[in-house]
N, C-alpha and C positions, 0 to 999 in steps of 0.2 A: 505494501498500499505506501503508497505518496502519501511525503507529513504535508500537515495542510500550510505550514510559510509556502512551498515546493510548490504547489496547487495558484491558480492563480483565479479564484471563483467572485463571479463578480456579483451584483446586482443588478436588473432592468435601468433601474431611475436610483436617487435618490434622490434625498431632501434632509431642511434644516426647519427648526421646529421651532420658530419662532415669531409669531405670533403673542409670545406673552409682553404683561402689562411688567414687569418687574417692581410687582409692589412693595417685598420683600425690600426687595434694596437699593427703591427709591431713584433711580432714572436707568432708562436702558441699555440691561446688559448685553446684548446679541453687539453695540460699541463701543463694551470697554476693551484696551488694548489692550493687550499684551504683549510684550517681546516689539517685536514691530508690524500685524495686525493688531485685528480687531477681533472679539471673538467667530466671531462669528463671522470671517472672511476665511478663520481659523479653523473652524465646524468646515464648511465650501470646499474648506480646499481635502483635509481630508476623505472625507464621502467622496471624492473628483477623484481620489487612489484606487473603483472601488466600483466608479458606477456612469458611464458614460453621458448623462445632464444631468446636476443640479437646480432642484428648485429648491422654490423657501415656502417656505407654507407661510405665512406672515400677519394668520390674521385676518380676520373682514373691513383694510383699507389698505389699500401697497402703500406697504416700506421694504422699504433699504435698491429702490430700482436702480437702482448708480451700478448697482454693485454685474448687475450687464449677467444676475440668472431674473427664470424665470418664474414671475414669482406667481403665487396658486393663493386664490382665498376660500375663507371659507363661505363654504353655504349655510353653518348654523353662527350666530354670532355669537360670542359668547360661550359658547363648547369647547374651550378649551384647548389643549394637545391633541383628546379625540377630534374633535372635531379641523381640525389641521392634519391629522390621519388621514377625514374622508375625503379630504379637496382629495389629499395627492394617490392616494390609492382608486379616486373616481378618475384621475388623470393619466394616470398609470392603464385604465381596465380601459377606456374610449383607444390607447397608443394598444391595445395588444395586450394586456394583462401581464403581471406575472412577477419580478421578487423586486420589495424596495426595500430599500437598507435606511434606520432615522439617525439622526445624534439630536439634542437637543441643544438651544444656540450657547447652554452654558453651560459644557464637561473639555477646558479646557486640555485636561489629558487624553481626551476621547482617540485610539487607535485605527484605522484601520483592517490589522491584520485583525481584530475583535469582532468586526465587521464582517470576517470574511470568513471564522472560525465558528460562528453563530447561524454561515447561513449553507455550511458546509454542514453541519446539525442538522439543521431543520430540513432539509433534502436527504442525509444517512438514515434522521426515522421515520421521515415522511411530515413533517409539519408543517403548519399554515407560517408557524407569526416562531423566533425564537429570537427572548431579550436573554439581560444579562444581570443573572443574579451578584448582588452580593448579600455579605452579613446583616448590614439593614432594611434586607427585600431588594424584591422588581423592582428591572431598573428600565419601564419602557419606551421608555425616549431611549432608550441604546439598544436597539432594536433590530432584526431586519422580517418584516411582513410580504407574502403574499398578497396576492389579490384577489384570491379565495377567500379571505374577513369582506371585505366589505362588505356582505348582507347584515353581519353581525354585528357590526360597528356602527350599520343605520340603527337598524331594532335596540340598541343604545344610544343612538342619536333621538332617537325617536324615544322610548322610551326616558326620556330626559336624563339617563345617569348620562356624564358629563368625566367619568374616572376611565384613563387610561387603559386597568385594568378589568372593563365592564366587559368584556363584548370576547373575555376570555373560554367562558366554558360553552357559547356555540364553537369555539373554533378549537381544532388542535393547535396545543399553546405547548411551549417551554423552553426549556434556562436553561442556562451553562455559565456558574456557579465562577466566578474571579477566580477559585482557587484552582479548575480547573483548566486557568494558563495561565503560558510558561514561566516563569519565576522572574524574565524576565520585560514583559506586559504585564505581571499581577503588581510589579515594585515600580507601574509609575502610577499606579491608580489609579488605574482606563474612566471610570465612573465616575473620580470625581468633579461633582460642579460648584458652580460658586453656591446652593441655596443658605 
């Protein structure tokens, strides 16, 4: 068997979830500068390593248009990241379906290799989605989702449930714990976020 790192597991598309209001932070997290780039630009670059196109799920109003990425607007106002996920899955479904890699914009240590491993696990186990898990719980904004999830996501939104994991019982959901990653990836704390 070829090691995961030697295979280029790619997704059909990728999306940065960047539609939040940053209420706890007090300012727009996506625009925070880390090193020489913003968190949003860094996240888009990481996703660009696993997908031919990166879109920005920017909420219900256009934001960040100057970055050169397609903006995908939520159909469900105030639906949170689940509404962003629905919007980008819908876009991918209309383009032919497939796998979507997703990252929140506030994870400065996110790594493309983790996304490749999540996709590999999803394919090996016949999953509809696979998200990273830490000792603190699931990280549903760090994962891969197939467009097969779209009907279950819509049912959750229609029921008024905005939680990113609300639709998981309706699909074949899986996880990969951070402990399962190679030491060099674990040491980077790829799921560390700014909340």
